[in-house]
VOBA-1610 file (N, C-alpha, C; in pm, whole numbers, padded with zeros to 5 digits, always signed):
BEGIN
Met-02593-02653-01705Met-02618-02527-01636Met-02770-02504-01636Ser-02824-02464-01522Ser-02968-02444-01514Ser-03011-02322-01595Asn-03136-02325-01635Asn-03192-02217-01716Asn-03185-02083-01641Glu-03203-02088-01509Glu-03198-01966-01428Glu-03059-01903-01432Val-02955-01987-01426Val-02818-01937-01430Val-02788-01877-01568Val-02834-01943-01673Val-02814-01892-01810Val-02882-01757-01827Gln-03003-01745-01777Gln-03075-01617-01786Gln-03003-01508-01708Phe-02957-01543-01589Phe-02884-01447-01506Phe-02758-01402-01579Glu-02684-01498-01632Glu-02559-01466-01701Glu-02585-01378-01823Asn-02689-01408-01899Asn-02722-01325-02015Asn-02762-01183-01974Lys-02836-01172-01866Lys-02882-01041-01820Lys-02766-00955-01768Tyr-02671-01017-01700Tyr-02564-00942-01635Tyr-02427-00960-01702Leu-02425-01007-01826Leu-02299-01028-01897Leu-02220-00898-01911Ala-02288-00788-01938Ala-02219-00659-01952Ala-02156-00617-01819Val-02223-00643-01710Val-02169-00610-01578Val-02044-00694-01551Met-02051-00822-01584Met-01936-00911-01564Met-01818-00868-01651Ala-01847-00827-01773Ala-01740-00779-01862Ala-01680-00651-01806Gly-01763-00565-01750Gly-01715-00441-01687Gly-01625-00470-01569Ile-01662-00567-01487Ile-01579-00605-01372Ile-01444-00657-01421Ala-01446-00742-01524Ala-01322-00799-01577Ala-01231-00687-01630Ala-01289-00592-01704Ala-01210-00481-01759Ala-01153-00394-01646Ala-01235-00367-01545Ala-01189-00285-01432Ala-01077-00355-01357Glu-01089-00486-01336Glu-00985-00561-01266Glu-00853-00556-01344Lys-00859-00565-01475Lys-00738-00558-01557Lys-00674-00420-01546Gln-00757-00314-01547Gln-00705-00178-01532Gln-00642-00159-01394Ile-00709-00212-01293Ile-00656-00202-01156Ile-00520-00270-01148Lys-00508-00388-01209Lys-00381-00460-01208Lys-00272-00379-01276Gln-00303-00318-01392Gln-00205-00236-01463Gln-00167-00113-01382Leu-00266-00046-01324Leu-00239+00073-01244Leu-00161+00039-01118Thr-00190-00075-01058Thr-00118-00117-00939Thr+00029-00141-00972Glu+00056-00203-01086Glu+00193-00225-01128Glu+00264-00093-01156Gln+00194-00001-01220Gln+00250+00132-01248Gln+00280+00204-01117Gln+00187+00198-01023Gln+00206+00261-00892Gln+00327+00201-00821Lys+00340+00070-00824Lys+00452+00002-00761Lys+00585+00050-00818Asn+00592+00063-00951Asn+00715+00109-01016Asn+00748+00254-00980Leu+00645+00340-00977Leu+00667+00480-00943Leu+00714+00494-00798Lys+00653+00417-00708Lys+00693+00423-00568Lys+00837+00375-00551Ala+00873+00268-00622Ala+01010+00217-00613Ala+01110+00320-00663Glu+01073+00391-00769Glu+01162+00495-00822Glu+01182+00607-00721Leu+01072+00650-00658Leu+01082+00755-00555Leu+01161+00706-00435Glu+01138+00584-00395Glu+01209+00529-00279Glu+01360+00526-00306Ala+01397+00480-00423Ala+01540+00475-00459Ala+01599+00615-00461Ala+01526+00711-00517Ala+01575+00849-00523Ala+01588+00909-00384Met+01491+00880-00297Met+01499+00931-00159Met+01619+00872-00088Asp+01645+00742-00109Asp+01762+00679-00047Asp+01890+00742-00101Gln+01895+00762-00230Gln+02014+00818-00293Gln+02045+00958-00239His+01941+01036-00216His+01958+01174-00169His+01943+01186-00016Glu+01931+01071+00051Glu+01919+01066+00197Glu+01804+01153+00249Ile+01691+01146+00183Ile+01572+01221+00224Ile+01481+01126+00303Lys+01443+01167+00424Lys+01360+01084+00511Lys+01211+01108+00492Ser+01173+01233+00458Ser+01030+01261+00439Ser+01011+01380+00346Ile+00895+01378+00284Ile+00856+01487+00194Ile+00707+01512+00217Asp+00670+01638+00219Asp+00530+01675+00233Asp+00506+01789+00136Asn+00436+01760+00027Asn+00408+01865-00071Asn+00261+01864-00109Glu+00225+01935-00213Glu+00084+01946-00252Glu+00027+01815-00305Phe+00113+01720-00343Phe+00067+01594-00399Phe+00067+01478-00300Leu+00175+01469-00222Leu+00194+01354-00134Leu+00264+01392-00005Lys+00243+01308+00095Lys+00325+01312+00216Lys+00391+01175+00222Ile+00523+01173+00214Ile+00598+01048+00211Ile+00691+01045+00331Thr+00689+00937+00404Thr+00778+00919+00517Thr+00850+00786+00502Arg+00980+00790+00506Arg+01062+00669+00494Arg+01070+00604+00631Val+01025+00481+00640Val+01028+00406+00765Val+01138+00302+00756Ala+01227+00302+00852Ala+01340+00209+00852Ala+01293+00065+00870Ala+01372-00028+00821Ala+01341-00170+00835Ala+01343-00208+00982Ser+01263-00306+01017Ser+01258-00355+01155Ser+01218-00502+01153Ser+01224-00564+01267Ser+01180-00703+01278Ser+01098-00718+01405Ser+01017-00821+01406Ser+00935-00848+01524Ser+00936-00998+01551Lys+00896-01033+01670Lys+00896-01172+01712Lys+00755-01211+01752Ser+00713-01330+01712Ser+00583-01379+01753Ser+00590-01530+01769Ile+00484-01589+01815Ile+00479-01733+01837Ile+00425-01800+01710Asp+00496-01904+01666Asp+00452-01983+01552Asp+00352-02086+01605Leu+00225-02055+01594Leu+00122-02140+01653Leu+00115-02278+01588Lys+00146-02287+01461Lys+00143-02416+01393Lys+00250-02509+01451Lys+00371-02455+01471Lys+00478-02536+01530Lys+00447-02570+01676Leu+00389-02476+01749Leu+00352-02502+01888Leu+00251-02616+01893Gln+00155-02614+01804Gln+00053-02720+01801Gln+00116-02855+01767Glu+00214-02856+01678Glu+00281-02981+01641Glu+00367-03036+01755Lys+00446-02948+01818Lys+00544-02993+01917Lys+00489-03002+02059Glu+00391-02918+02091Glu+00333-02913+02226Glu+00180-02913+02217Pro+00119-03022+02170Pro-00026-03021+02151Pro-00106-02996+02279Ala-00058-03048+02392Ala-00131-03026+02518Ala-00127-02879+02558Leu-00009-02819+02551Leu+00005-02677+02585Leu-00078-02592+02490Tyr-00074-02624+02361Tyr-00153-02552+02261Tyr-00301-02559+02297Gly-00347-02678+02332Gly-00488-02696+02370Gly-00526-02613+02491Glu-00438-02614+02592Glu-00464-02534+02713Glu-00472-02385+02681Leu-00374-02338+02603Leu-00372-02196+02569Leu-00495-02157+02486Leu-00532-02244+02395Leu-00649-02216+02311Leu-00776-02211+02395Glu-00780-02298+02497Glu-00897-02299+02585Glu-00901-02174+02673Asp-00784-02132+02723Asp-00777-02016+02813Asp-00784-01882+02738Tyr-00730-01877+02618Tyr-00722-01751+02543Tyr-00777-01765+02401Pro-00902-01802+02390Pro-00956-01820+02254Pro-00975-01685+02184Lys-00956-01687+02056Lys-00980-01568+01975Lys-01069-01611+01859Val-01186-01551+01851Val-01279-01585+01745Val-01280-01469+01646Thr-01258-01502+01520Thr-01261-01402+01414Thr-01377-01433+01323Asn-01471-01340+01313Asn-01585-01358+01225Asn-01557-01290+01093Lys-01588-01360+00987Lys-01568-01305+00853Lys-01704-01293+00786Lys-01727-01179+00722Lys-01855-01160+00656Lys-01856-01234+00522Ala-01972-01267+00477Ala-01988-01336+00349Ala-01945-01242+00236Tyr-01897-01300+00127Tyr-01855-01218+00014Tyr-01863-01299-00112Val-01852-01232-00223Val-01847-01295-00354Val-01707-01281-00407Met-01649-01391-00450Met-01512-01386-00502Met-01517-01378-00655Phe-01442-01283-00711Phe-01434-01264-00855Phe-01294-01300-00900Lys-01283-01377-01007Lys-01153-01410-01064Lys-01159-01379-01212Val-01075-01286-01255Val-01073-01246-01395Val-00984-01343-01471Lys-01035-01391-01585Lys-00959-01487-01666Lys-00886-01419-01778
//
């Protein structure tokens, strides 16, 4: 490891530890939130309640649905010429901004 990286790591070790601790808290809170939402959803289903709007939350039960789309991977495998034509005629460019990825161990 280069000396510059070691110096950087030593200088910002507390920040990295803070990020790791925050990520762990977020994971715990997300799990707690998921469980609370599931409990409310089950209770709403049991009591046949479609929506609630109170001082804390506005909850609306949305019924299950399905949608249809084109599987582009299969189209490319089975119809490569058609896929190429469509891609040429209807290109879609998605730009993604640069970012730093954090993984808590």
